[in-house]
C-alpha positions in Angstrom: 138.4 -60.7 -79.0 140.6 -59.2 -76.1 144.7 -58.7 -77.6 147.0 -59.5 -75.1 148.3 -55.6 -74.8 144.7 -54.9 -73.6 144.4 -53.3 -70.0 141.2 -55.6 -70.2 143.1 -58.8 -70.7 143.7 -61.0 -67.9 145.9 -63.9 -68.0 144.6 -67.3 -66.4 146.5 -70.4 -66.4 145.2 -73.5 -67.8 144.6 -75.3 -64.9 142.4 -72.6 -63.1 140.3 -72.8 -66.8 137.0 -74.3 -66.6 136.7 -75.7 -69.9 133.2 -77.0 -70.0 132.2 -73.1 -68.6 134.2 -71.5 -71.3 132.3 -73.7 -73.8 128.8 -73.1 -72.2 129.5 -69.2 -72.6 130.5 -69.7 -76.2 126.8 -71.9 -76.9 125.2 -68.7 -74.9 126.8 -65.9 -77.4 125.9 -68.6 -80.5 122.5 -68.4 -79.2 122.1 -64.7 -78.3 123.5 -64.0 -82.3 121.0 -66.1 -83.8 118.3 -65.1 -82.0 119.2 -61.2 -82.9 119.2 -62.2 -86.6 115.8 -63.9 -86.3 114.4 -61.2 -84.6 116.3 -59.2 -87.1 114.6 -61.0 -89.8 111.3 -61.4 -88.7 110.7 -57.4 -87.7 112.5 -55.7 -90.4 112.6 -51.9 -90.4 109.9 -50.0 -92.5 111.5 -47.1 -94.1 108.2 -44.5 -95.7 109.4 -41.9 -97.9 107.0 -39.0 -97.5 107.1 -36.4 -99.9 105.5 -32.9 -99.9 103.0 -32.1 -102.4 105.3 -29.3 -104.5 107.9 -32.3 -104.1 105.6 -34.7 -105.3 105.0 -32.8 -108.5 108.6 -32.3 -109.3 109.5 -36.0 -109.3 106.3 -36.5 -111.5 107.3 -34.0 -114.0 103.8 -32.1 -113.7 
């Protein structure tokens, strides 16, 4: 969220604001967030722990 003191912030008067476009933008952002969450759940990162043979012997106590 932009702060009023942020250099990227540009004031826009209410008569120049298109509420319909604002809500469409918010809906798009929400849909993108949902798609990213669904994609993350569908393809979780798989981590594989690979031990060298001597590390395996130490880990198993042998």
